[in-house]
KEDOMI-551256 format. One record per residue (C-alpha): x, y, z; residue number from 1; residue in one letter. Coordinates in steps of 0.1 Angstrom, whole numbers, padded with zeros to 4 digits. Layout:
<<X Y Z> NUM 'A'>
...
END
This chain:
<<-0849 -0123 -0574> 1 'M'>
<<-0846 -0152 -0599> 2 'L'>
<<-0883 -0149 -0607> 3 'K'>
<<-0879 -0112 -0614> 4 'N'>
<<-0849 -0119 -0637> 5 'I'>
<<-0869 -0145 -0656> 6 'L'>
<<-0898 -0121 -0660> 7 'K'>
<<-0876 -0094 -0673> 8 'V'>
<<-0858 -0119 -0697> 9 'S'>
<<-0892 -0133 -0709> 10 'L'>
<<-0905 -0097 -0715> 11 'A'>
<<-0873 -0089 -0734> 12 'S'>
<<-0877 -0120 -0756> 13 'V'>
<<-0913 -0112 -0763> 14 'L'>
<<-0905 -0076 -0771> 15 'A'>
<<-0878 -0086 -0794> 16 'F'>
<<-0900 -0112 -0811> 17 'A'>
<<-0928 -0086 -0815> 18 'I'>
<<-0903 -0060 -0828> 19 'T'>
<<-0889 -0086 -0853> 20 'G'>
<<-0924 -0095 -0865> 21 'C'>
<<-0933 -0058 -0869> 22 'N'>
<<-0901 -0052 -0889> 23 'E'>
<<-0908 -0081 -0912> 24 'K'>
<<-0944 -0069 -0917> 25 'E'>
<<-0931 -0034 -0924> 26 'E'>
<<-0906 -0048 -0949> 27 'K'>
<<-0934 -0067 -0966> 28 'K'>
<<-0955 -0036 -0968> 29 'V'>
<<-0926 -0015 -0981> 30 'E'>
<<-0918 -0041 -1008> 31 'T'>
<<-0954 -0043 -1018> 32 'K'>
<<-0957 -0005 -1020> 33 'V'>
<<-0924 -0004 -1040> 34 'A'>
<<-0939 -0028 -1066> 35 'V'>
<<-0971 -0010 -1068> 36 'E'>
<<-0954 0023 -1073> 37 'K'>
<<-0935 0012 -1104> 38 'K'>
<<-0949 0034 -1131> 39 'T'>
<<-0919 0036 -1155> 40 'T'>
<<-0913 0008 -1180> 41 'I'>
<<-0879 0009 -1197> 42 'K'>
<<-0877 -0011 -1229> 43 'I'>
<<-0849 -0016 -1254> 44 'G'>
<<-0856 -0018 -1292> 45 'A'>
<<-0840 -0015 -1326> 46 'T'>
<<-0850 0015 -1347> 47 'P'>
<<-0874 0005 -1374> 48 'V'>
<<-0901 -0006 -1370> 49 'P'>
<<-0897 -0015 -1333> 50 'H'>
<<-0892 0020 -1320> 51 'V'>
<<-0919 0034 -1342> 52 'E'>
<<-0944 0008 -1329> 53 'I'>
<<-0934 0016 -1293> 54 'L'>
<<-0939 0053 -1299> 55 'E'>
<<-0975 0044 -1308> 56 'A'>
<<-0978 0023 -1277> 57 'V'>
<<-0967 0052 -1254> 58 'K'>
<<-1000 0070 -1252> 59 'P'>
<<-1019 0038 -1246> 60 'L'>
<<-0997 0030 -1216> 61 'L'>
<<-0999 0066 -1204> 62 'K'>
<<-1036 0062 -1201> 63 'A'>
<<-1029 0032 -1179> 64 'K'>
<<-1006 0053 -1156> 65 'G'>
<<-0973 0041 -1171> 66 'Y'>
<<-0944 0060 -1187> 67 'D'>
<<-0928 0040 -1215> 68 'L'>
<<-0891 0049 -1218> 69 'Q'>
<<-0876 0036 -1251> 70 'I'>
<<-0838 0029 -1253> 71 'V'>
<<-0826 0025 -1289> 72 'E'>
<<-0801 -0002 -1299> 73 'F'>
<<-0785 -0011 -1332> 74 'T'>
<<-0773 -0046 -1324> 75 'D'>
<<-0789 -0079 -1314> 76 'Y'>
<<-0768 -0086 -1283> 77 'V'>
<<-0768 -0056 -1260> 78 'T'>
<<-0805 -0054 -1254> 79 'P'>
<<-0807 -0090 -1243> 80 'N'>
<<-0778 -0086 -1219> 81 'I'>
<<-0794 -0054 -1205> 82 'A'>
<<-0827 -0072 -1198> 83 'V'>
<<-0809 -0101 -1182> 84 'D'>
<<-0789 -0078 -1159> 85 'E'>
<<-0820 -0057 -1149> 86 'G'>
<<-0810 -0025 -1167> 87 'E'>
<<-0841 -0028 -1189> 88 'L'>
<<-0876 -0041 -1180> 89 'D'>
<<-0881 -0056 -1215> 90 'A'>
<<-0869 -0055 -1251> 91 'N'>
<<-0886 -0057 -1285> 92 'F'>
<<-0864 -0066 -1315> 93 'F'>
<<-0861 -0104 -1319> 94 'Q'>
<<-0879 -0136 -1327> 95 'H'>
<<-0883 -0168 -1306> 96 'A'>
<<-0856 -0189 -1325> 97 'P'>
<<-0830 -0162 -1319> 98 'Y'>
<<-0840 -0158 -1282> 99 'L'>
<<-0837 -0196 -1277> 100 'N'>
<<-0803 -0197 -1293> 101 'E'>
<<-0792 -0167 -1273> 102 'F'>
<<-0803 -0182 -1240> 103 'N'>
<<-0785 -0214 -1248> 104 'A'>
<<-0752 -0196 -1257> 105 'N'>
<<-0752 -0168 -1232> 106 'K'>
<<-0768 -0187 -1202> 107 'N'>
<<-0794 -0159 -1199> 108 'T'>
<<-0828 -0163 -1183> 109 'Q'>
<<-0851 -0145 -1208> 110 'L'>
<<-0886 -0154 -1218> 111 'V'>
<<-0911 -0143 -1245> 112 'K'>
<<-0944 -0127 -1234> 113 'T'>
<<-0963 -0119 -1266> 114 'V'>
<<-0960 -0119 -1304> 115 'N'>
<<-0962 -0085 -1321> 116 'V'>
<<-0954 -0085 -1358> 117 'H'>
<<-0936 -0104 -1386> 118 'L'>
<<-0909 -0087 -1407> 119 'E'>
<<-0905 -0109 -1439> 120 'P'>
<<-0868 -0112 -1447> 121 'M'>
<<-0860 -0102 -1483> 122 'G'>
<<-0834 -0106 -1511> 123 'V'>
<<-0822 -0072 -1523> 124 'Y'>
<<-0799 -0061 -1552> 125 'S'>
<<-0787 -0030 -1568> 126 'K'>
<<-0779 -0048 -1601> 127 'T'>
<<-0805 -0075 -1605> 128 'L'>
<<-0842 -0072 -1613> 129 'K'>
<<-0850 -0109 -1608> 130 'D'>
<<-0833 -0135 -1586> 131 'I'>
<<-0831 -0158 -1617> 132 'K'>
<<-0805 -0133 -1631> 133 'E'>
<<-0779 -0145 -1605> 134 'L'>
<<-0748 -0156 -1624> 135 'K'>
<<-0724 -0184 -1616> 136 'D'>
<<-0700 -0173 -1588> 137 'G'>
<<-0723 -0145 -1577> 138 'A'>
<<-0719 -0132 -1541> 139 'T'>
<<-0748 -0131 -1517> 140 'I'>
<<-0745 -0114 -1483> 141 'A'>
<<-0764 -0129 -1453> 142 'V'>
<<-0767 -0122 -1416> 143 'P'>
<<-0740 -0139 -1395> 144 'N'>
<<-0760 -0147 -1364> 145 'D'>
<<-0770 -0184 -1363> 146 'P'>
<<-0808 -0182 -1366> 147 'T'>
<<-0810 -0153 -1391> 148 'N'>
<<-0783 -0169 -1413> 149 'E'>
<<-0802 -0202 -1413> 150 'S'>
<<-0834 -0182 -1421> 151 'R'>
<<-0818 -0164 -1450> 152 'A'>
<<-0803 -0196 -1464> 153 'L'>
<<-0838 -0212 -1463> 154 'D'>
<<-0849 -0185 -1488> 155 'I'>
<<-0822 -0196 -1512> 156 'L'>
<<-0832 -0233 -1507> 157 'V'>
<<-0868 -0224 -1516> 158 'K'>
<<-0855 -0207 -1548> 159 'Q'>
<<-0837 -0239 -1557> 160 'G'>
<<-0803 -0223 -1555> 161 'L'>
<<-0788 -0244 -1527> 162 'L'>
<<-0794 -0276 -1508> 163 'T'>
<<-0780 -0284 -1473> 164 'F'>
<<-0772 -0313 -1451> 165 'N'>
<<-0798 -0321 -1425> 166 'D'>
<<-0790 -0297 -1396> 167 'V'>
<<-0810 -0276 -1372> 168 'A'>
<<-0794 -0243 -1382> 169 'L'>
<<-0779 -0239 -1416> 170 'K'>
<<-0745 -0223 -1423> 171 'T'>
<<-0722 -0221 -1453> 172 'V'>
<<-0703 -0252 -1441> 173 'V'>
<<-0735 -0272 -1443> 174 'D'>
<<-0740 -0266 -1481> 175 'I'>
<<-0745 -0298 -1500> 176 'K'>
<<-0753 -0287 -1535> 177 'D'>
<<-0743 -0253 -1550> 178 'N'>
<<-0749 -0256 -1588> 179 'P'>
<<-0742 -0219 -1594> 180 'K'>
<<-0711 -0218 -1571> 181 'N'>
<<-0726 -0190 -1552> 182 'L'>
<<-0703 -0173 -1527> 183 'K'>
<<-0721 -0166 -1493> 184 'I'>
<<-0707 -0137 -1474> 185 'K'>
<<-0716 -0136 -1437> 186 'E'>
<<-0719 -0102 -1421> 187 'L'>
<<-0734 -0084 -1391> 188 'D'>
<<-0771 -0078 -1399> 189 'A'>
<<-0769 -0040 -1396> 190 'P'>
<<-0741 -0039 -1423> 191 'Q'>
<<-0761 -0057 -1450> 192 'L'>
<<-0778 -0026 -1466> 193 'P'>
<<-0744 -0009 -1467> 194 'R'>
<<-0727 -0036 -1488> 195 'V'>
<<-0753 -0037 -1516> 196 'L'>
<<-0729 -0019 -1539> 197 'D'>
<<-0702 -0046 -1532> 198 'E'>
<<-0723 -0078 -1537> 199 'V'>
<<-0747 -0092 -1562> 200 'D'>
<<-0774 -0095 -1536> 201 'A'>
<<-0780 -0094 -1499> 202 'A'>
<<-0807 -0110 -1477> 203 'I'>
<<-0818 -0084 -1452> 204 'I'>
<<-0840 -0082 -1422> 205 'N'>
<<-0869 -0059 -1429> 206 'T'>
<<-0861 -0035 -1400> 207 'N'>
<<-0827 -0028 -1415> 208 'Y'>
<<-0841 -0026 -1450> 209 'A'>
<<-0866 0000 -1439> 210 'L'>
<<-0838 0020 -1421> 211 'S'>
<<-0820 0021 -1454> 212 'A'>
<<-0851 0033 -1473> 213 'D'>
<<-0857 0000 -1490> 214 'L'>
<<-0893 -0009 -1495> 215 'N'>
<<-0898 -0047 -1490> 216 'P'>
<<-0929 -0048 -1512> 217 'L'>
<<-0913 -0028 -1541> 218 'K'>
<<-0876 -0034 -1538> 219 'D'>
<<-0872 -0071 -1527> 220 'A'>
<<-0865 -0096 -1554> 221 'L'>
<<-0880 -0123 -1531> 222 'V'>
<<-0898 -0120 -1498> 223 'L'>
<<-0900 -0146 -1471> 224 'E'>
<<-0934 -0163 -1468> 225 'S'>
<<-0958 -0147 -1443> 226 'K'>
<<-0963 -0181 -1427> 227 'D'>
<<-0928 -0178 -1413> 228 'S'>
<<-0924 -0187 -1376> 229 'P'>
<<-0901 -0157 -1370> 230 'Y'>
<<-0926 -0133 -1354> 231 'A'>
<<-0910 -0105 -1334> 232 'N'>
<<-0917 -0107 -1297> 233 'I'>
<<-0916 -0088 -1264> 234 'V'>
<<-0890 -0103 -1241> 235 'V'>
<<-0885 -0100 -1203> 236 'V'>
<<-0863 -0116 -1176> 237 'K'>
<<-0878 -0149 -1163> 238 'K'>
<<-0899 -0141 -1132> 239 'G'>
<<-0911 -0107 -1144> 240 'N'>
<<-0936 -0119 -1170> 241 'E'>
<<-0965 -0118 -1146> 242 'N'>
<<-0959 -0083 -1131> 243 'T'>
<<-0986 -0057 -1135> 244 'D'>
<<-0964 -0034 -1156> 245 'Y'>
<<-0955 -0061 -1181> 246 'I'>
<<-0991 -0072 -1184> 247 'K'>
<<-1000 -0036 -1191> 248 'A'>
<<-0972 -0035 -1218> 249 'L'>
<<-0985 -0067 -1234> 250 'N'>
<<-1021 -0055 -1235> 251 'E'>
<<-1011 -0022 -1251> 252 'A'>
<<-0988 -0036 -1277> 253 'I'>
<<-1014 -0063 -1287> 254 'N'>
<<-1042 -0038 -1288> 255 'S'>
<<-1066 -0030 -1317> 256 'D'>
<<-1050 0004 -1319> 257 'E'>
<<-1015 -0011 -1326> 258 'I'>
<<-1029 -0036 -1351> 259 'K'>
<<-1044 -0007 -1370> 260 'K'>
<<-1012 0013 -1367> 261 'F'>
<<-0991 -0016 -1382> 262 'I'>
<<-1015 -0020 -1411> 263 'K'>
<<-1017 0016 -1420> 264 'E'>
<<-0980 0025 -1414> 265 'K'>
<<-0964 -0004 -1432> 266 'Y'>
<<-0989 -0013 -1458> 267 'N'>
<<-0981 -0050 -1458> 268 'G'>
<<-0943 -0049 -1456> 269 'S'>
<<-0948 -0057 -1419> 270 'I'>
<<-0977 -0077 -1407> 271 'V'>
<<-0992 -0080 -1372> 272 'E'>
<<-0988 -0114 -1355> 273 'A'>
<<-1015 -0112 -1328> 274 'F'>
END
């Protein structure tokens, strides 16, 4: 009787073990199939030129079997949070210095995949024809996020208008010399084109300048140098950078077709960075 009980018990254990193994194998297969079946890429972007470039990427990805869904944002925070929380597969609106600062401040796990283009930041004015016309006490509006403010202030440094204490990211509190007593007004980046009637000049990111029908090559008093390190990049959550769908996205957005699109569409106001 004992032998029979042992045989039955052993058979049950073996059956359970085999069943467990089969279930694990099935789960592995299901997971693999689920990954392979992902054919929709959801990406967040700010309007111009990011959305426009992504619209040109759409047919290239379609030929690879992927549907690119573009979600438009008008701020620099929400699209990063959405990628970190898994609501988006990727985003395209920022440069690496901003991403690094964002990760440090928000404790997010976001990584760059590829460079796409450079948007030279420019100085714009409704009243001035030359930056040398700035009068004592003039007001200049700049972006208020850390990296873009520092980037904007660097333009004023190169024009000999300000000097700063030695800091990694410049802000108004770091001004050392201000011979013209310029007043620096810090505002959200999207607001800058809308305050041109209220300030003597504003330093505006090209995407927001284009959205306001400002032509960087014709309308900017000064344009940031094209050797700037602030190329706009594709960003994903850490761990997703080597997935097949992100590789397909990177290949499409860094293709010869997109390089040609950028050159013909923006005529030098935006330059490819790949």
